[in-house]
N, C-alpha and C positions, 0 to 999 in steps of 0.2 A: 530650301536650303539647295537641293539639290541641283536645279536651274541656276541660280547664283554660283555653285562651284564648277558645273559645266562651263559658264559662261565667262569665269575670271582661267580656268584652264586654256578656253578658245583664245580669249585675250592673251594671255602669257605667250601661247604658242605663235600667234600672231606677232606679235612685239618680238621674240626671237627669232623668226624669221626676216624682220627689217633689220637684224643688229648689223649684218655685214661683217660677221666676226671674220669671217674670210680674208678681210682684207687686211687683217693683223698677222703679219709676216712669222710672229713668232713663233705660233702655231704649225706651220709647215716646216719651220726650223726643228722643232720638236718632235715632229713626226718622222723625219729623218733621221733622229738621234735614236729614236725608240726601234727604226726598222731593222735595225743590225746588230751583230753579236759583237763585232770587232770595233774598234775604236776608229781606224784607219778604213774599214769597211765604210763607215758614214762617208767619207771623202771620196772614196771610189764610186759610190753611190750617188754622189753629186755629181761628179763629172762625168757620170751616163745620162744625166738628163740633158736632153738637146736642146730644150731652152735656156740651159744655162752654161752651156759649154761646146764649143765648137772649135772644128780644127785640129790645127800641130799641139796649141798650147794644152788642150785637154789629153793629148796621146804624150805630151811630155810631164804631165803632172801624174798620171797613170801608173808609169815607169818609175818618179821619183818616189812616188807615196808607198808603192812597194817596196822600194829599196828601203826608205825609211821604216817600214813596217818590220823589216826584216831585221834592221841594224838594231833596233829598240829591242826587239828579242832576243839577241845575242847577249843584251845591257841588262840582263835580268836584275844583279844586284842593285844597280843605280835605280831602277825603276822601283824595286821594293823597298829602299831607303826612302825615296821621294814619296811614298804610297804612306810608309810609317810616319814620317813627319807632318803629311799631310793629315793624317788622322788626329795626330795628336793637337796640333794647331788650329785643327777642325777648318780646316781650308778644302777647295777643293783640288783634287790633286791633276784631272784632266778636264778641260772644258773645251767641246767645240762650238762653233759658233758660224754661222753661216750667215753670211750678210750679200745679199743679191747685187746690191749698189756699189758696196767697197770691195767687194771679191770676198771669197771664202777667208775664214781666220782659225786657225788650230792654235790651241794655248795649252802649255806642259807648265805644271808648278814642279820644282826642284825641291831637294831637300834643305835649301836653305830657304826655303818660303819666297821665293820667287816665281816668276814666271816666265817663258822663252813665249813669243808670239810668233807665230808663222802666218806672215801676210800674202801669202800669195808667189811668191819667190820660191819656187821649186827646187830645193838644192838639199836634197834632204842628209848631207853630211855635216852642213854647216847650222843644220835645226839640231842634228842631233850632238855636234859639238856644243853648242850654246844649251842644250839641255842637261849634259854632265857635267858642265862648267857653272850651271846655276846662273848665268848670264841671259834677264830676261829684264823686260820693261813694259809686261803689262799684268796688273792685279785683277783679281777676281772681282774686286768693288765696280771695275769698269763694266763687267757684264753683267753685275744685279744692278746698276743704275740704268743699264739698256733695257732691261727685264721691266725695271719701273716705269721706265720712260714710254714704252710702248703700249704697258697697260692704262699708265692715263691718258695717253692717246685714244687708247679705242674707248675710254669711259667718256672722253671728251666729245669724241663722234657722236654718239648718243643723246649729246647735250647741247648740242650745236644751233638746234633749231629753237625759235623764240617761243616755242612754249614746253621745250627741257633744259633753258637754258639754269645753268647753274646758281643758285641764290649766293648771293655775298657772303662772305667767308668757308662757302663751301668746300673750296680748292683746296684750301689747309686739311679740312676732312677728309676727303678723297686720299690727298696726296698720305695723311698719315696712315689710314688704310693699307694703301700700296705698300707702303714699307713694313709694315706688319705681316702684309700678306709674302712680301721680299726675304723676313726672315725666315715664315714656315718654307718657302720652298727650298732656301738655302740650306734649313737645317736638314730636310728630308732628303737633298741631294747628299749631304755628308754622311746622312746614318745608313741609307740603302741605294745610292747610287751607283758610283762604279765599282765592281768586283773584279780581280782579277779580268781587267780591261773588258766585263760583260756588265750589262744592265741587270739587275735581280727583275724579276717578275713583279715583285712589288712596288719596287721604284717605277715599272713602266703602268702599271695598274692606278698609281698614285698621281703620275703626270697626265696620264688621259683624263683623270677624274676631274684634275684642274680646269683641264680646257673643255671639259663635257659642262663644269659650271659655272665657266667664266660668262657665258651668255646670263644666264641666271641673276648673277651678280649684278651686273650690268643694268638689265633689267630694274632689279630692285631699288638698283641706285637712282635710275633716271626717273622712278615713280618718288621715290622720297624726294627727288629734286623738285618735281611738280607741284607736292603736296604741301613742302614748305612755302614755295613761292605763292601758292593758290592763298596760303594764310598770313 
């Protein structure tokens, strides 16, 4: 029994080591999310990364982000109203999403339950104006859809070789699980995520736990696929 347990443990560790989870960029995004207290501090940290940002563009970005941070702090009433409405409608008030291919993206939800997307054009006054007026064009479902897609891609990466192929009908089951996982993530973001522009310690621990458990979940799914196919 002990030998079997040790064998299974060793197999699990070896399998997890080969999962290449580091290729899933969402983990890197969320690590940046958790490293700083300030929402806009995430952006400044992003632009401090040499591999992401070089030259005068980054210098201008830092200046604009600092100006935006200052302007938002002066509009405490607007921010407070937006947060109250977000809580009532169970929406995320603020989302930071970093995409190394398309450029960074910052999304603010307003009191009208709309969102203003900052697509990398660094003009703080325009962002603040859009935030206050509630003129936005990106809903949080797009972020959720991106999360779902990344998880699904990670699972498919583990099941693309011949002996790990997803059995017929398996994709629907996996997609259902991912939808359910997305709901759990959204719910916890709403409950314990952003509070006074700060991430609570509980939310940091929860997000870290999600990513620590990711390889294990992927491993289990791949083994289930192999078992179903063999039978």
